[in-house]
DRENPA-3360 file (N, C-alpha, C; in nm, 2 decimals, always signed):
BEGIN
1 = XXXXXXXX = +0.34/+0.20/-0.02/+0.32/+0.07/-0.10/+0.42/+0.05/-0.21 ~ +0.49/+0.16/-0.24/+0.61/+0.13/-0.33/+0.71/+0.04/-0.26 ~ +0.73/+0.06/-0.14/+0.82/-0.02/-0.06/+0.76/-0.17/-0.04 ~ +0.64/-0.17/-0.03/+0.57/-0.31/-0.02/+0.60/-0.39/-0.15 ~ +0.58/-0.32/-0.26/+0.60/-0.40/-0.40/+0.75/-0.44/-0.40 ~ +0.84/-0.34/-0.37/+0.98/-0.37/-0.38/+1.02/-0.49/-0.29 ~ +0.98/-0.48/-0.17/+0.99/-0.58/-0.07/+0.94/-0.71/-0.11 ~ +0.83/-0.71/-0.17/+0.76/-0.85/-0.20/+0.83/-0.92/-0.30;
9 = XXXXXXXX = +0.89/-0.84/-0.40/+0.96/-0.89/-0.53/+1.09/-0.96/-0.49 ~ +1.14/-0.93/-0.37/+1.26/-0.99/-0.32/+1.24/-1.11/-0.22 ~ +1.11/-1.15/-0.19/+1.09/-1.25/-0.09/+1.17/-1.38/-0.13 ~ +1.18/-1.42/-0.24/+1.24/-1.55/-0.28/+1.39/-1.56/-0.24 ~ +1.45/-1.44/-0.22/+1.59/-1.43/-0.19/+1.63/-1.41/-0.04 ~ +1.53/-1.39/+0.04/+1.55/-1.37/+0.18/+1.54/-1.49/+0.26 ~ +1.62/-1.49/+0.36/+1.62/-1.60/+0.46/+1.52/-1.58/+0.56 ~ +1.47/-1.68/+0.63/+1.37/-1.67/+0.73/+1.44/-1.60/+0.86;
17 = XXXXXXXX = +1.36/-1.50/+0.90/+1.42/-1.41/+1.02/+1.40/-1.49/+1.15 ~ +1.48/-1.46/+1.25/+1.45/-1.53/+1.38/+1.32/-1.51/+1.44 ~ +1.28/-1.58/+1.53/+1.15/-1.58/+1.59/+1.13/-1.44/+1.65 ~ +1.23/-1.38/+1.70/+1.23/-1.24/+1.77/+1.15/-1.14/+1.68 ~ +1.19/-1.15/+1.55/+1.13/-1.06/+1.45/+0.98/-1.10/+1.44 ~ +0.96/-1.23/+1.44/+0.81/-1.26/+1.42/+0.72/-1.20/+1.53 ~ +0.78/-1.21/+1.65/+0.72/-1.16/+1.78/+0.70/-1.01/+1.75 ~ +0.81/-0.94/+1.70/+0.79/-0.80/+1.68/+0.69/-0.76/+1.60;
25 = XXXXXXXX = +0.67/-0.84/+1.49/+0.57/-0.82/+1.38/+0.43/-0.82/+1.45 ~ +0.42/-0.92/+1.52/+0.28/-0.93/+1.60/+0.24/-0.82/+1.70 ~ +0.37/-0.78/+1.77/+0.35/-0.67/+1.86/+0.32/-0.54/+1.79 ~ +0.39/-0.52/+1.68/+0.38/-0.38/+1.61/+0.24/-0.37/+1.55 ~ +0.17/-0.48/+1.52/+0.03/-0.47/+1.48/-0.06/-0.42/+1.58 ~ -0.03/-0.42/+1.70/-0.11/-0.36/+1.81/-0.09/-0.22/+1.83 ~ +0.02/-0.16/+1.77/+0.05/-0.03/+1.79/+0.01/+0.08/+1.69 ~ -0.09/+0.04/+1.59/-0.14/+0.13/+1.49/-0.28/+0.16/+1.52;
33 = XXXXXXXX = -0.33/+0.26/+1.44/-0.47/+0.29/+1.46/-0.56/+0.19/+1.42 ~ -0.52/+0.12/+1.32/-0.61/+0.00/+1.27/-0.52/-0.12/+1.28 ~ -0.57/-0.22/+1.35/-0.51/-0.35/+1.36/-0.57/-0.44/+1.26 ~ -0.48/-0.50/+1.18/-0.52/-0.60/+1.07/-0.58/-0.71/+1.13 ~ -0.64/-0.80/+1.05/-0.69/-0.93/+1.10/-0.56/-1.02/+1.11 ~ -0.57/-1.13/+1.20/-0.47/-1.21/+1.21/-0.39/-1.28/+1.09 ~ -0.28/-1.29/+1.09/-0.21/-1.34/+0.97/-0.26/-1.47/+0.92 ~ -0.30/-1.55/+1.03/-0.35/-1.69/+0.98/-0.49/-1.68/+0.90;
41 = XXXXXXXX = -0.57/-1.59/+0.94/-0.68/-1.55/+0.87/-0.66/-1.50/+0.73 ~ -0.56/-1.40/+0.71/-0.53/-1.36/+0.59/-0.47/-1.45/+0.50 ~ -0.39/-1.54/+0.56/-0.34/-1.64/+0.48/-0.44/-1.74/+0.42 ~ -0.55/-1.77/+0.50/-0.66/-1.84/+0.45/-0.73/-1.78/+0.35 ~ -0.74/-1.64/+0.35/-0.82/-1.56/+0.25/-0.76/-1.52/+0.13 ~ -0.62/-1.53/+0.13/-0.54/-1.49/+0.02/-0.45/-1.60/-0.04 ~ -0.38/-1.55/-0.13/-0.30/-1.66/-0.20/-0.15/-1.64/-0.15 ~ -0.13/-1.57/-0.04/+0.00/-1.55/+0.02/+0.02/-1.63/+0.14;
49 = XXXXXXXX = +0.15/-1.66/+0.15/+0.20/-1.74/+0.27/+0.20/-1.65/+0.39 ~ +0.21/-1.69/+0.51/+0.22/-1.61/+0.64/+0.35/-1.53/+0.63 ~ +0.45/-1.59/+0.58/+0.58/-1.51/+0.57/+0.58/-1.41/+0.47 ~ +0.50/-1.42/+0.36/+0.49/-1.32/+0.26/+0.42/-1.20/+0.32 ~ +0.30/-1.24/+0.39/+0.22/-1.15/+0.45/+0.30/-1.07/+0.56 ~ +0.38/-1.12/+0.64/+0.46/-1.06/+0.73/+0.56/-0.95/+0.66 ~ +0.60/-0.99/+0.55/+0.70/-0.89/+0.48/+0.61/-0.78/+0.41 ~ +0.50/-0.80/+0.36/+0.41/-0.71/+0.30/+0.36/-0.61/+0.42;
57 = XXXXXXXX = +0.33/-0.68/+0.53/+0.27/-0.58/+0.63/+0.38/-0.48/+0.68 ~ +0.51/-0.53/+0.69/+0.61/-0.44/+0.74/+0.63/-0.33/+0.63 ~ +0.63/-0.36/+0.51/+0.64/-0.26/+0.41/+0.52/-0.16/+0.41 ~ +0.39/-0.21/+0.43/+0.28/-0.14/+0.44/+0.28/-0.03/+0.55 ~ +0.32/-0.09/+0.66/+0.33/-0.01/+0.79/+0.44/+0.09/+0.78 ~ +0.55/+0.07/+0.71/+0.65/+0.18/+0.70/+0.60/+0.29/+0.61 ~ +0.51/+0.27/+0.51/+0.45/+0.36/+0.43/+0.33/+0.44/+0.50 ~ +0.25/+0.35/+0.57/+0.13/+0.40/+0.63/+0.13/+0.36/+0.79;
65 = XXXXXXXX = +0.20/+0.44/+0.86/+0.20/+0.40/+1.01/+0.07/+0.38/+1.08 ~ -0.03/+0.45/+1.04/-0.16/+0.45/+1.10/-0.23/+0.32/+1.08 ~ -0.18/+0.24/+0.97/-0.25/+0.12/+0.93/-0.36/+0.13/+0.84 ~ -0.39/+0.26/+0.79/-0.48/+0.29/+0.69/-0.41/+0.40/+0.60 ~ -0.46/+0.41/+0.46/-0.42/+0.51/+0.37/-0.53/+0.57/+0.31 ~ -0.55/+0.71/+0.31/-0.65/+0.78/+0.24/-0.62/+0.80/+0.10 ~ -0.70/+0.86/+0.02/-0.68/+0.87/-0.13/-0.56/+0.95/-0.16 ~ -0.54/+1.06/-0.10/-0.43/+1.15/-0.13/-0.29/+1.08/-0.12;
73 = XXXXXXXX = -0.29/+1.01/+0.00/-0.16/+0.94/+0.02/-0.14/+0.82/-0.08 ~ -0.25/+0.76/-0.11/-0.25/+0.65/-0.21/-0.21/+0.70/-0.35 ~ -0.24/+0.82/-0.38/-0.20/+0.88/-0.51/-0.06/+0.90/-0.50 ~ -0.01/+0.97/-0.40/+0.14/+1.00/-0.38/+0.22/+0.87/-0.40 ~ +0.17/+0.75/-0.33/+0.25/+0.64/-0.33/+0.24/+0.57/-0.47 ~ +0.12/+0.57/-0.53/+0.10/+0.51/-0.66/+0.19/+0.57/-0.76 ~ +0.22/+0.70/-0.75/+0.30/+0.76/-0.85/+0.44/+0.71/-0.85 ~ +0.48/+0.63/-0.73/+0.63/+0.58/-0.72/+0.63/+0.44/-0.76;
81 = XXXXXXXX = +0.52/+0.37/-0.80/+0.52/+0.24/-0.82/+0.61/+0.20/-0.93 ~ +0.60/+0.27/-1.04/+0.67/+0.24/-1.17/+0.71/+0.37/-1.23 ~ +0.81/+0.43/-1.18/+0.85/+0.57/-1.22/+0.91/+0.58/-1.36 ~ +0.95/+0.46/-1.42/+1.00/+0.47/-1.55/+0.90/+0.43/-1.66 ~ +0.77/+0.43/-1.63/+0.68/+0.42/-1.74/+0.61/+0.28/-1.73 ~ +0.55/+0.23/-1.84/+0.48/+0.12/-1.84/+0.55/-0.01/-1.81 ~ +0.48/-0.10/-1.76/+0.55/-0.24/-1.72/+0.62/-0.29/-1.85 ~ +0.74/-0.36/-1.83/+0.80/-0.42/-1.94/+0.71/-0.52/-2.02;
89 = XXXXXXXX = +0.64/-0.58/-1.93/+0.55/-0.70/-1.98/+0.44/-0.66/-2.08 ~ +0.42/-0.52/-2.07/+0.31/-0.46/-2.17/+0.36/-0.46/-2.32 ~ +0.49/-0.47/-2.35/+0.54/-0.46/-2.48/+0.49/-0.57/-2.56 ~ +0.44/-0.53/-2.68/+0.39/-0.64/-2.77/+0.24/-0.64/-2.76 ~ +0.18/-0.59/-2.66/+0.03/-0.59/-2.65/-0.02/-0.45/-2.68 ~ -0.11/-0.44/-2.78/-0.16/-0.32/-2.83/-0.21/-0.24/-2.71 ~ -0.19/-0.11/-2.71/-0.24/-0.02/-2.61/-0.39/-0.04/-2.58 ~ -0.46/-0.05/-2.67/-0.60/-0.05/-2.66/-0.66/-0.17/-2.59;
97 = XXXXXXXX = -0.57/-0.28/-2.58/-0.61/-0.41/-2.52/-0.55/-0.43/-2.38 ~ -0.48/-0.32/-2.32/-0.42/-0.34/-2.19/-0.54/-0.35/-2.09 ~ -0.53/-0.44/-2.00/-0.62/-0.42/-1.88/-0.57/-0.31/-1.79 ~ -0.66/-0.24/-1.72/-0.62/-0.11/-1.66/-0.51/-0.14/-1.55 ~ -0.51/-0.24/-1.48/-0.40/-0.26/-1.37/-0.27/-0.28/-1.44 ~ -0.26/-0.29/-1.57/-0.13/-0.32/-1.63/-0.06/-0.18/-1.65 ~ -0.14/-0.07/-1.65/-0.08/+0.05/-1.69/-0.05/+0.15/-1.57 ~ +0.08/+0.15/-1.54/+0.13/+0.22/-1.42/+0.22/+0.32/-1.45;
105 = XXXXXXXX = +0.19/+0.44/-1.49/+0.27/+0.55/-1.54/+0.27/+0.65/-1.44 ~ +0.38/+0.74/-1.45/+0.39/+0.83/-1.34/+0.28/+0.94/-1.33 ~ +0.23/+0.97/-1.45/+0.11/+1.08/-1.44/-0.02/+1.01/-1.43 ~ -0.05/+0.97/-1.30/-0.15/+0.88/-1.29/-0.27/+0.92/-1.18 ~ -0.28/+1.06/-1.16/-0.37/+1.10/-1.06/-0.52/+1.05/-1.07 ~ -0.56/+1.08/-1.20/-0.71/+1.03/-1.21/-0.73/+0.88/-1.21 ~ -0.64/+0.82/-1.27/-0.64/+0.67/-1.27/-0.63/+0.62/-1.12 ~ -0.54/+0.68/-1.05/-0.52/+0.64/-0.91/-0.64/+0.66/-0.83;
113 = XXXXXXXX = -0.72/+0.77/-0.86/-0.84/+0.79/-0.79/-0.95/+0.68/-0.81 ~ -0.96/+0.63/-0.94/-1.05/+0.51/-0.96/-0.99/+0.39/-0.89 ~ -0.85/+0.37/-0.91/-0.81/+0.26/-0.84/-0.81/+0.25/-0.71 ~ -0.81/+0.37/-0.64/-0.82/+0.37/-0.48/-0.96/+0.31/-0.45 ~ -1.06/+0.35/-0.52/-1.20/+0.32/-0.49/-1.21/+0.17/-0.52 ~ -1.14/+0.12/-0.60/-1.14/-0.03/-0.63/-1.09/-0.11/-0.51 ~ -0.97/-0.05/-0.46/-0.90/-0.11/-0.35/-0.99/-0.10/-0.22 ~ -1.06/+0.01/-0.21/-1.14/+0.04/-0.09/-1.27/-0.04/-0.09;
121 = XXXXXXXX = -1.26/-0.17/-0.07/-1.36/-0.26/-0.07/-1.49/-0.22/+0.00 ~ -1.47/-0.18/+0.12/-1.58/-0.14/+0.20/-1.63/+0.00/+0.18 ~ -1.58/+0.07/+0.09/-1.61/+0.21/+0.06/-1.62/+0.30/+0.18 ~ -1.51/+0.30/+0.26/-1.50/+0.38/+0.37/-1.42/+0.51/+0.36 ~ -1.35/+0.51/+0.24/-1.28/+0.64/+0.22/-1.12/+0.60/+0.26 ~ -1.10/+0.48/+0.30/-0.96/+0.45/+0.34/-0.93/+0.32/+0.29 ~ -0.80/+0.27/+0.27/-0.76/+0.14/+0.24/-0.68/+0.08/+0.35 ~ -0.73/-0.03/+0.41/-0.67/-0.10/+0.52/-0.57/-0.21/+0.46;
129 = XXXXXXXX = -0.48/-0.27/+0.54/-0.40/-0.37/+0.50/-0.47/-0.49/+0.44 ~ -0.57/-0.51/+0.50/-0.66/-0.63/+0.45/-0.70/-0.61/+0.30 ~ -0.74/-0.48/+0.28/-0.80/-0.44/+0.14/-0.68/-0.45/+0.03 ~ -0.57/-0.41/+0.09/-0.45/-0.40/+0.00/-0.40/-0.54/-0.04 ~ -0.39/-0.64/+0.05/-0.34/-0.77/+0.03/-0.45/-0.85/-0.05 ~ -0.58/-0.82/-0.02/-0.68/-0.90/-0.09/-0.67/-0.86/-0.23 ~ -0.66/-0.73/-0.27/-0.65/-0.69/-0.42/-0.52/-0.74/-0.48 ~ -0.41/-0.73/-0.40/-0.28/-0.77/-0.46/-0.28/-0.93/-0.49;
137 = XXXXXXXX = -0.35/-1.01/-0.40/-0.36/-1.15/-0.41/-0.43/-1.19/-0.54 ~ -0.54/-1.10/-0.57/-0.62/-1.14/-0.69/-0.54/-1.10/-0.81 ~ -0.48/-0.98/-0.82/-0.40/-0.94/-0.93/-0.28/-1.01/-0.96 ~ -0.21/-1.06/-0.86/-0.10/-1.13/-0.89/-0.11/-1.29/-0.90 ~ -0.20/-1.34/-0.82/-0.22/-1.48/-0.81/-0.36/-1.53/-0.83 ~ -0.45/-1.45/-0.86/-0.59/-1.49/-0.87/-0.61/-1.57/-1.00 ~ -0.72/-1.63/-1.02/-0.77/-1.70/-1.14/-0.80/-1.58/-1.25 ~ -0.81/-1.62/-1.37/-0.86/-1.53/-1.48/-0.99/-1.47/-1.44;
145 = XXXXXXXX = -1.08/-1.56/-1.40/-1.22/-1.51/-1.36/-1.20/-1.40/-1.25 ~ -1.13/-1.43/-1.14/-1.11/-1.33/-1.03/-1.06/-1.21/-1.08 ~ -0.96/-1.21/-1.17/-0.90/-1.09/-1.21/-1.00/-1.01/-1.29 ~ -1.07/-1.08/-1.38/-1.17/-1.01/-1.46/-1.28/-0.95/-1.38 ~ -1.33/-1.03/-1.27/-1.42/-0.96/-1.18/-1.38/-0.84/-1.11 ~ -1.25/-0.85/-1.07/-1.19/-0.72/-1.00/-1.19/-0.61/-1.10 ~ -1.15/-0.63/-1.23/-1.13/-0.53/-1.32/-1.28/-0.47/-1.36 ~ -1.39/-0.56/-1.35/-1.52/-0.51/-1.37/-1.56/-0.41/-1.26;
153 = XXXXXXXX = -1.52/-0.45/-1.14/-1.55/-0.36/-1.04/-1.48/-0.22/-1.04 ~ -1.36/-0.23/-1.10/-1.29/-0.11/-1.13/-1.37/-0.01/-1.21 ~ -1.42/-0.08/-1.32/-1.50/+0.00/-1.42/-1.63/+0.05/-1.37 ~ -1.69/-0.03/-1.29/-1.83/+0.00/-1.23/-1.81/+0.10/-1.12 ~ -1.79/+0.22/-1.16/-1.76/+0.34/-1.07/-1.86/+0.35/-0.97 ~ -1.99/+0.35/-1.01/-2.10/+0.39/-0.91/-2.15/+0.26/-0.83 ~ -2.08/+0.16/-0.86/-2.11/+0.02/-0.79/-2.26/-0.02/-0.78 ~ -2.32/+0.00/-0.90/-2.45/-0.05/-0.91/-2.47/-0.19/-0.99;
161 = XXXXXXXX = -2.35/-0.24/-1.01/-2.35/-0.38/-1.07/-2.35/-0.38/-1.22 ~ -2.33/-0.27/-1.30/-2.33/-0.26/-1.43/-2.22/-0.15/-1.47 ~ -2.18/-0.17/-1.61/-2.09/-0.07/-1.65/-2.16/+0.01/-1.76 ~ -2.18/+0.14/-1.75/-2.24/+0.21/-1.86/-2.14/+0.28/-1.95 ~ -2.18/+0.34/-2.06/-2.07/+0.39/-2.15/-1.99/+0.51/-2.09 ~ -2.05/+0.58/-2.01/-1.98/+0.70/-1.93/-1.88/+0.65/-1.84 ~ -1.90/+0.54/-1.76/-1.80/+0.49/-1.67/-1.69/+0.43/-1.74 ~ -1.71/+0.36/-1.86/-1.60/+0.30/-1.94/-1.51/+0.42/-2.00;
169 = XXXXXXXX = -1.59/+0.52/-2.04/-1.52/+0.64/-2.10/-1.43/+0.70/-1.99 ~ -1.48/+0.73/-1.87/-1.41/+0.77/-1.76/-1.27/+0.71/-1.74 ~ -1.29/+0.57/-1.72/-1.17/+0.48/-1.70/-1.08/+0.49/-1.82 ~ -1.12/+0.46/-1.93/-1.03/+0.46/-2.05/-0.97/+0.60/-2.07 ~ -1.04/+0.70/-2.05/-0.97/+0.84/-2.07/-0.86/+0.86/-1.96 ~ -0.89/+0.80/-1.84/-0.78/+0.82/-1.74/-0.66/+0.74/-1.78 ~ -0.68/+0.63/-1.85/-0.56/+0.54/-1.89/-0.50/+0.62/-1.99 ~ -0.57/+0.66/-2.09/-0.50/+0.75/-2.20/-0.43/+0.87/-2.16;
177 = XXXXXXXX = -0.49/+0.92/-2.06/-0.42/+1.05/-2.00/-0.29/+1.02/-1.95 ~ -0.27/+0.89/-1.90/-0.14/+0.85/-1.85/-0.04/+0.81/-1.97 ~ -0.12/+0.76/-2.08/-0.03/+0.70/-2.18/+0.02/+0.80/-2.29 ~ -0.07/+0.92/-2.29/-0.05/+1.01/-2.42/+0.09/+1.04/-2.45 ~ +0.17/+1.10/-2.36/+0.30/+1.14/-2.40/+0.40/+1.03/-2.41 ~ +0.36/+0.91/-2.37/+0.46/+0.80/-2.38/+0.44/+0.71/-2.50 ~ +0.35/+0.74/-2.60/+0.31/+0.66/-2.70/+0.37/+0.72/-2.83 ~ +0.39/+0.64/-2.94/+0.43/+0.69/-3.06/+0.37/+0.61/-3.17;
185 = XXXXXXXX = +0.29/+0.66/-3.27/+0.26/+0.81/-3.27/+0.17/+0.86/-3.17 ~ +0.17/+0.99/-3.13/+0.10/+1.04/-3.03/-0.05/+1.02/-3.06 ~ -0.12/+0.99/-2.94/-0.26/+0.95/-2.96/-0.34/+1.08/-2.99 ~ -0.44/+1.06/-3.08/-0.52/+1.16/-3.12/-0.62/+1.20/-3.00 ~ -0.68/+1.31/-3.00/-0.77/+1.35/-2.89/-0.90/+1.27/-2.88 ~ -0.95/+1.22/-3.00/-1.07/+1.14/-2.99/-1.03/+0.99/-2.99 ~ -0.92/+0.94/-2.97/-0.88/+0.79/-2.96/-0.96/+0.73/-2.85 ~ -0.95/+0.78/-2.72/-1.03/+0.71/-2.63/-1.18/+0.69/-2.66;
193 = XXXXXXXX = -1.25/+0.80/-2.72/-1.38/+0.77/-2.75/-1.41/+0.67/-2.86 ~ -1.31/+0.67/-2.95/-1.33/+0.57/-3.06/-1.31/+0.42/-3.01 ~ -1.21/+0.41/-2.92/-1.20/+0.28/-2.85/-1.32/+0.23/-2.77 ~ -1.36/+0.33/-2.69/-1.48/+0.30/-2.60/-1.60/+0.26/-2.69 ~ -1.63/+0.33/-2.80/-1.73/+0.30/-2.90/-1.72/+0.15/-2.94 ~ -1.61/+0.11/-2.98/-1.59/-0.02/-3.03/-1.60/-0.13/-2.92 ~ -1.54/-0.10/-2.80/-1.55/-0.19/-2.69/-1.69/-0.21/-2.64 ~ -1.75/-0.09/-2.62/-1.89/-0.11/-2.56/-1.98/-0.17/-2.66;
201 = XXXXXXXX = -1.98/-0.16/-2.79/-2.06/-0.21/-2.88/-2.03/-0.37/-2.87 ~ -1.91/-0.41/-2.86/-1.88/-0.56/-2.85/-1.92/-0.61/-2.72 ~ -1.91/-0.55/-2.60/-1.95/-0.61/-2.48/-2.10/-0.59/-2.46 ~ -2.17/-0.50/-2.50/-2.30/-0.49/-2.48/-2.39/-0.59/-2.57 ~ -2.40/-0.71/-2.53/-2.44/-0.81/-2.61/-2.59/-0.80/-2.66 ~ -2.66/-0.75/-2.56/-2.81/-0.74/-2.59/-2.85/-0.59/-2.61 ~ -2.76/-0.51/-2.63/-2.77/-0.37/-2.68/-2.88/-0.30/-2.58 ~ -2.87/-0.32/-2.45/-2.95/-0.25/-2.36/-2.89/-0.12/-2.30;
209 = XXXXXXXX = -2.76/-0.09/-2.35/-2.70/+0.03/-2.30/-2.62/+0.02/-2.17 ~ -2.61/-0.11/-2.12/-2.52/-0.14/-2.00/-2.45/-0.27/-2.04 ~ -2.33/-0.29/-1.97/-2.26/-0.41/-1.97/-2.27/-0.48/-1.84 ~ -2.33/-0.60/-1.84/-2.33/-0.68/-1.71/-2.20/-0.75/-1.69 ~ -2.18/-0.82/-1.57/-2.07/-0.89/-1.53/-2.06/-1.00/-1.62 ~ -2.16/-1.08/-1.66/-2.15/-1.19/-1.76/-2.11/-1.14/-1.89 ~ -2.15/-1.03/-1.95/-2.12/-0.98/-2.07/-1.98/-0.95/-2.07 ~ -1.93/-0.87/-1.96/-1.79/-0.83/-1.95/-1.70/-0.96/-1.95;
217 = XXXXXXXX = -1.73/-1.07/-1.87/-1.65/-1.18/-1.86/-1.64/-1.25/-2.00 ~ -1.75/-1.26/-2.06/-1.76/-1.33/-2.20/-1.67/-1.26/-2.30 ~ -1.69/-1.13/-2.31/-1.63/-1.05/-2.40/-1.48/-1.05/-2.38 ~ -1.43/-1.04/-2.26/-1.28/-1.04/-2.23/-1.22/-1.17/-2.27 ~ -1.28/-1.27/-2.23/-1.23/-1.42/-2.25/-1.24/-1.44/-2.40 ~ -1.31/-1.37/-2.48/-1.31/-1.40/-2.63/-1.19/-1.31/-2.69 ~ -1.13/-1.22/-2.62/-1.03/-1.14/-2.67/-0.89/-1.19/-2.64 ~ -0.82/-1.23/-2.75/-0.68/-1.30/-2.71/-0.58/-1.20/-2.66;
225 = XXXXXXXX = -0.59/-1.09/-2.70/-0.49/-0.98/-2.65/-0.51/-0.94/-2.50 ~ -0.65/-0.94/-2.46/-0.66/-0.92/-2.31/-0.62/-1.04/-2.22 ~ -0.65/-1.16/-2.27/-0.61/-1.28/-2.21/-0.45/-1.30/-2.21 ~ -0.39/-1.25/-2.31/-0.25/-1.25/-2.31/-0.19/-1.15/-2.20 ~ -0.25/-1.04/-2.20/-0.20/-0.93/-2.09/-0.23/-0.97/-1.95 ~ -0.34/-1.05/-1.93/-0.36/-1.12/-1.80/-0.24/-1.22/-1.76 ~ -0.20/-1.30/-1.85/-0.10/-1.39/-1.83/+0.04/-1.33/-1.80 ~ +0.07/-1.23/-1.88/+0.18/-1.15/-1.86/+0.20/-1.08/-1.73;
233 = XXXXX = +0.08/-1.03/-1.69/+0.08/-0.96/-1.56/+0.11/-1.06/-1.45 ~ +0.05/-1.18/-1.46/+0.07/-1.28/-1.36/+0.22/-1.32/-1.34 ~ +0.30/-1.31/-1.45/+0.44/-1.33/-1.43/+0.53/-1.22/-1.40 ~ +0.48/-1.10/-1.37/+0.56/-0.99/-1.33/+0.63/-1.01/-1.21 ~ +0.57/-1.07/-1.11/+0.62/-1.09/-0.98/+0.69/-1.23/-0.97;
% end
């Protein structure tokens, strides 16, 4: 998927390939263990053009010849996404206000674990090409509401439709585990807990010990730093 991201970022500079390559793309789709949905269907379901999907698929297939990726492979690939640290677009946004998909550092095993399960839409233990491009479409070109819903799903680890304080702590700690040695001054050990306490109190509007989707959406949209980070991420590609 590292190759997928690199390939996608250069889409605007590439010329259209001959129809022979298009035919090869379609034929290659039949030669893997999992065959993706038709490109026309994925084009209708995502914010990518058919040409962009062809390029993304070729990159995905190069990384995952079987057509699916398991968690361990996902972690290995994810560690290669941004080997030089946080995305440049994060500069100027306080660390405590980054949305989790903005933080892509090399030491990312635990965070990649949670990210994998957010990408694994059907909870089958593997990520298919359709899962990958669906998530990528939301993160890169989705509406603010779509991005926030996706992020809520990431925090909702047990998929019960709510975020409890323990789940928020698990995600935030995974993020700070990635950030620790890259920040100055160095983060204190109790910093994640302090931030979770503040955020959870803010988001849990009715003080029932859980954060609903509506509470999450409302709280995030009230926070200028979170909204700014969303806009910055949208411009990365």
